[in-house]
C-alpha positions as CSV (number, residue, x, y, z in Angstrom):
1,X,0.0,0.0,0.0
2,X,1.3,3.5,-1.1
3,X,1.8,6.6,0.9
4,X,-0.6,9.7,0.7
5,X,2.1,12.8,0.6
6,X,0.2,16.5,0.7
7,X,2.4,19.6,0.0
8,X,1.2,22.9,1.5
9,X,0.4,24.8,4.2
10,X,-0.1,23.7,8.1
11,X,-1.6,26.7,9.6
12,X,-3.4,27.7,12.8
13,X,-7.4,28.0,12.2
14,X,-8.8,30.4,15.7
15,X,-12.3,29.2,15.4
16,X,-14.5,31.5,16.8
17,X,-17.1,30.9,19.6
18,X,-20.0,33.3,18.8
19,X,-21.6,32.3,15.5
20,X,-23.1,34.5,13.2
21,X,-21.7,37.4,13.8
22,X,-19.1,39.7,11.5
23,X,-15.5,38.8,12.1
24,X,-14.5,42.0,13.6
25,X,-17.7,41.5,16.7
26,X,-15.9,38.2,17.6
27,X,-14.4,38.5,21.3
28,X,-13.1,34.8,21.6
29,X,-11.4,31.7,19.3
30,X,-10.4,28.3,19.6
31,X,-7.1,27.3,18.6
32,X,-7.0,24.0,15.9
33,X,-4.8,22.7,13.4
34,X,-5.7,23.6,9.9
35,X,-4.5,24.1,6.4
36,X,-6.4,21.9,3.8
37,X,-3.0,19.4,2.5
38,X,-2.5,18.6,6.5
39,X,-6.2,18.4,7.0
40,X,-5.9,15.7,4.0
41,X,-3.2,14.1,5.4
42,X,-5.0,13.3,8.8
43,X,-8.1,12.1,7.3
44,X,-5.8,9.2,5.8
45,X,-3.8,8.7,8.8
46,X,-7.1,8.4,10.7
47,X,-8.3,5.7,8.6
48,X,-5.0,3.8,9.3
49,X,-3.0,5.0,6.0
50,X,0.4,5.9,5.9
51,X,0.4,9.8,5.6
52,X,3.2,12.6,5.7
53,X,3.2,16.6,5.1
54,X,5.7,18.7,2.9
55,X,6.0,22.3,4.3
56,X,7.6,24.6,6.0
57,X,7.1,26.2,9.7
58,X,8.2,29.4,12.3
59,X,10.7,28.6,14.4
60,X,7.6,29.7,17.1
61,X,5.6,28.5,19.6
62,X,2.2,28.2,17.0
63,X,4.6,26.3,15.0
64,X,5.7,23.7,17.7
65,X,1.8,23.4,18.9
66,X,1.8,22.6,14.8
67,X,4.2,20.4,14.4
68,X,2.6,18.7,18.1
69,X,-0.9,18.1,16.8
70,X,0.5,16.6,13.4
71,X,2.2,14.1,15.5
72,X,-0.8,13.0,17.5
73,X,-2.9,12.7,14.1
74,X,-0.7,10.4,13.3
75,X,0.8,12.0,10.1
76,X,4.5,11.7,9.5
77,X,6.8,15.7,9.9
78,X,10.0,14.1,8.2
79,X,9.0,16.4,5.7
80,X,8.3,18.9,7.6
81,X,11.2,21.7,8.2
82,X,11.7,25.3,10.3
83,X,12.9,28.5,9.3
84,X,13.4,31.7,11.1
85,X,13.1,34.3,8.6
86,X,9.2,33.8,8.7
87,X,6.4,33.0,11.6
88,X,4.1,30.4,11.3
89,X,0.9,31.1,9.5
90,X,-2.3,32.5,11.3
91,X,-6.1,32.1,9.4
92,X,-9.2,33.4,11.5
93,X,-12.5,32.7,10.6
94,X,-16.2,33.8,11.1
95,X,-18.8,31.0,11.3
96,X,-22.6,32.3,9.8
97,X,-25.5,30.3,11.5
98,X,-25.2,27.8,9.0
99,X,-21.8,27.0,9.5
100,X,-20.0,28.1,6.6
101,X,-17.4,30.3,6.8
102,X,-15.3,33.4,6.3
103,X,-11.2,33.4,6.4
104,X,-9.1,36.8,7.0
105,X,-5.6,35.2,6.5
106,X,-2.2,36.3,8.1
107,X,1.2,35.7,6.1
108,X,3.0,38.1,4.2
109,X,4.9,35.9,4.0
110,X,4.1,32.9,6.4
111,X,7.1,30.0,7.0
112,X,5.8,27.8,4.4
113,X,5.7,30.0,1.7
114,X,9.7,30.2,1.8
115,X,10.0,26.3,1.3
116,X,12.7,26.2,-1.5
117,X,12.6,23.7,-4.2
118,X,16.0,22.7,-3.5
119,X,14.6,21.2,-0.4
120,X,12.6,18.5,-2.0
121,X,13.8,15.6,-2.1
122,X,13.0,12.9,-5.0
123,X,13.4,9.9,-2.8
124,X,10.2,10.6,-0.6
125,X,8.2,9.6,-3.3
126,X,7.6,5.4,-4.2
127,X,5.1,4.1,-6.7
128,X,1.9,3.8,-5.2
129,X,2.1,7.0,-3.6
130,X,-0.5,9.6,-4.5
131,X,0.8,13.6,-4.1
132,X,-1.8,15.7,-3.3
133,X,-2.0,19.6,-3.4
134,X,-4.2,22.8,-3.1
135,X,-3.8,26.2,-4.8
136,X,-4.0,27.9,-1.5
137,X,-0.1,27.8,-1.8
138,X,0.6,28.6,-5.5
139,X,0.9,31.9,-5.0
140,X,4.3,33.6,-6.7
141,X,7.1,32.0,-3.7
142,X,9.2,29.4,-3.7
143,X,6.6,27.3,-2.1
144,X,5.2,27.3,-5.7
145,X,8.3,26.2,-7.7
146,X,8.6,23.5,-4.7
147,X,5.4,22.0,-5.4
148,X,6.3,21.7,-9.4
149,X,9.5,19.8,-7.7
150,X,7.5,17.5,-6.1
151,X,4.9,17.0,-8.7
152,X,7.9,16.2,-11.5
153,X,9.4,13.4,-8.9
154,X,5.9,12.0,-7.7
155,X,5.4,11.6,-11.2
156,X,9.4,9.6,-12.0
157,X,8.6,7.3,-9.1
158,X,5.1,6.2,-10.4
159,X,3.2,8.0,-8.3
160,X,-0.1,9.8,-8.9
161,X,-1.3,13.7,-8.2
162,X,-4.1,15.0,-6.8
163,X,-5.4,18.5,-6.7
164,X,-8.2,20.2,-4.6
165,X,-8.0,23.6,-6.1
166,X,-9.9,25.1,-2.4
167,X,-10.2,28.6,-3.8
168,X,-9.7,31.1,-1.2
169,X,-9.8,34.4,-2.7
170,X,-8.9,36.7,0.3
171,X,-5.3,35.1,-0.2
172,X,-5.0,37.1,-3.3
173,X,-4.4,40.2,-4.7
174,X,-6.3,39.3,-8.0
175,X,-8.9,36.7,-8.1
176,X,-7.6,36.7,-11.8
177,X,-3.9,35.2,-10.7
178,X,-5.6,32.6,-8.2
179,X,-7.8,31.5,-11.5
180,X,-4.4,31.5,-13.7
181,X,-2.6,29.5,-11.2
182,X,-5.3,26.7,-11.0
183,X,-5.7,26.3,-14.7
184,X,-1.8,26.1,-14.6
185,X,-1.6,23.1,-12.5
186,X,-4.7,21.4,-13.3
187,X,-3.1,19.5,-16.4
188,X,-0.1,17.9,-14.1
189,X,-3.1,16.2,-12.1
190,X,-4.6,12.9,-12.6
191,X,-7.4,14.0,-10.3
192,X,-9.0,17.2,-9.5
193,X,-11.3,17.5,-6.8
194,X,-13.8,20.5,-7.0
195,X,-16.8,22.0,-5.9
196,X,-19.9,23.4,-7.1
197,X,-19.4,26.6,-5.9
198,X,-16.0,26.8,-7.8
199,X,-16.7,25.0,-10.9
200,X,-17.6,28.1,-12.7
201,X,-14.9,30.5,-11.3
202,X,-12.3,27.9,-12.4
203,X,-13.1,26.7,-15.8
204,X,-15.2,30.1,-16.9
205,X,-18.1,28.1,-18.2
206,X,-21.7,28.4,-16.3
207,X,-23.0,24.7,-17.7
208,X,-22.1,22.0,-15.4
209,X,-20.9,19.2,-18.0
210,X,-19.5,21.7,-20.0
211,X,-17.1,22.8,-17.6
212,X,-16.4,19.2,-16.4
213,X,-15.3,18.1,-19.9
214,X,-13.0,21.2,-19.7
215,X,-11.0,20.1,-17.1
216,X,-10.4,16.8,-18.7
217,X,-6.9,18.1,-19.7
218,X,-3.2,17.0,-19.5
219,X,-2.7,14.1,-17.5
220,X,-6.5,14.3,-15.8
221,X,-8.0,11.3,-15.7
222,X,-10.8,11.8,-12.9
223,X,-12.6,13.9,-11.4
224,X,-15.2,14.8,-8.3
225,X,-17.4,17.4,-8.2
226,X,-18.8,17.9,-4.5
227,X,-22.1,19.4,-3.8
228,X,-22.0,19.7,0.0
229,X,-25.0,18.4,1.7
230,X,-26.4,17.0,-1.9
231,X,-23.5,14.8,-2.4
232,X,-20.9,14.4,-4.9
233,X,-20.7,13.0,-8.8
234,X,-17.2,11.2,-10.0
235,X,-16.6,11.8,-13.8
236,X,-14.2,9.3,-15.4
237,X,-13.6,9.6,-19.5
238,X,-17.4,9.7,-20.9
239,X,-18.7,8.1,-17.4
240,X,-20.7,9.8,-14.9
241,X,-21.1,8.2,-11.7
242,X,-23.5,10.2,-8.5
243,X,-23.9,10.0,-5.1
244,X,-26.1,11.2,-2.4
245,X,-24.9,13.2,0.6
246,X,-26.3,12.5,4.5
247,X,-28.5,14.6,6.7
248,X,-26.4,15.8,10.1
249,X,-26.9,18.8,12.2
250,X,-24.2,20.9,11.1
251,X,-21.7,23.1,13.3
252,X,-18.8,23.6,11.2
253,X,-18.5,22.9,7.6
254,X,-14.4,23.8,8.3
255,X,-12.1,20.5,6.7
256,X,-15.6,18.9,5.0
257,X,-14.3,18.8,1.9
258,X,-10.6,18.0,3.0
259,X,-11.9,14.8,5.2
260,X,-14.1,14.1,2.1
261,X,-11.2,13.4,-0.8
262,X,-8.9,12.5,2.3
263,X,-11.0,9.4,2.7
264,X,-11.5,9.2,-1.3
265,X,-8.0,9.0,-1.6
266,X,-7.4,6.6,1.1
267,X,-9.4,4.2,-0.6
268,X,-7.7,4.5,-3.4
269,X,-4.3,3.9,-1.7
270,X,-5.8,1.0,0.2
271,X,-6.7,-0.6,-3.5
272,X,-3.7,-0.1,-4.8
273,X,-4.3,2.6,-7.5
274,X,-1.7,3.6,-9.6
275,X,-1.2,6.3,-13.0
276,X,-2.7,3.1,-15.0
277,X,-5.3,1.4,-13.5
278,X,-6.6,5.1,-11.6
279,X,-9.7,5.5,-13.7
280,X,-10.9,1.6,-14.3
281,X,-10.4,1.6,-10.6
282,X,-12.6,4.3,-9.6
283,X,-15.2,3.4,-12.3
284,X,-15.4,0.0,-10.4
285,X,-15.8,0.8,-7.1
286,X,-17.3,4.4,-6.8
287,X,-20.7,3.8,-5.5
288,X,-18.7,2.7,-2.6
289,X,-16.2,5.1,-2.3
290,X,-18.4,8.0,-2.9
291,X,-20.8,6.8,0.2
292,X,-17.7,6.6,2.0
293,X,-16.4,9.8,1.6
294,X,-19.8,11.8,1.4
295,X,-19.7,10.0,5.0
296,X,-16.7,11.2,5.7
297,X,-17.1,14.7,5.1
298,X,-20.7,15.3,6.7
299,X,-19.5,13.5,10.3
300,X,-16.5,16.1,9.9
301,X,-19.5,19.3,9.8
302,X,-20.5,18.0,12.9
303,X,-18.0,18.8,15.1
304,X,-15.4,22.0,15.2
305,X,-12.3,22.1,13.6
306,X,-11.2,20.1,10.7
307,X,-8.8,17.7,12.4
308,X,-9.9,17.5,15.8
309,X,-13.4,16.9,13.9
310,X,-12.2,13.9,11.8
311,X,-14.2,10.3,12.4
312,X,-13.3,7.0,12.7
313,X,-14.0,4.5,10.2
314,X,-16.0,2.6,12.2
315,X,-18.4,6.5,12.7
316,X,-18.1,6.6,9.3
317,X,-19.5,2.6,8.2
318,X,-21.8,3.4,11.3
319,X,-23.6,6.3,9.5
320,X,-23.5,4.7,5.5
321,X,-25.8,2.0,7.2
322,X,-28.0,3.9,8.5
């Protein structure tokens, strides 16, 4: 069984104690580990898969805290570097009554953006691994070049490349720069996961099926479209598979999409996916894979914070049986 290797941001999410008010009016927060690539790695580790994270943290108290949280979640930290040149990234979150979020990020730059391509070791990757990344750390920085180096190295070793754009426009000076970066990296991936809220922004196409079709460029073999509580759709070549969502009491949607894709990637690892059999394997097992991922995403919304709210495999299977 291969391992999941995520690359990108690991930061502090400050989750508000009050819902339904603007961020400027929030008076208290809970500190939790966050960052989409880290959340995905933690989900794979929670289910018993091998997972590690490539990133850089500041040599500060927040960096110490995040390293401890990563270790507690079972995610390998041997690829986490430290620096004195910048602080660990922070994100303050405000929650609407329905659990949806607004973000305010503090990084100018944060330590993760200073990871150099020369610090990527090709020996980190092997046949059967999955390299997963998002768009938050694709701003012009050393980290963007580190992504390219990691993707090239993982592909050369026979690994699968997974990309979840996970759009966060407040981190970009210009929304079109965000879109440009996402479109630059999509062809490098074998699997692209996108939410229904992001699809038109990324593709520039309003009609869903045409927008999905436009994502099959370069090496892309699978597209997964998530629709929140309505479930998800899997697209493989000329086939489309749909799955329902699960009704739960939503407290906080932070990390739900990360939990979904983490659960999906865990199953690919568990079933021995590789570059050659990826599309066929996903088609064969689409029903169980989508159900498991949907249930994982749903259960994650019932807690506070992404990593701390990840369900166990037994909890996911129980929800699937209900």
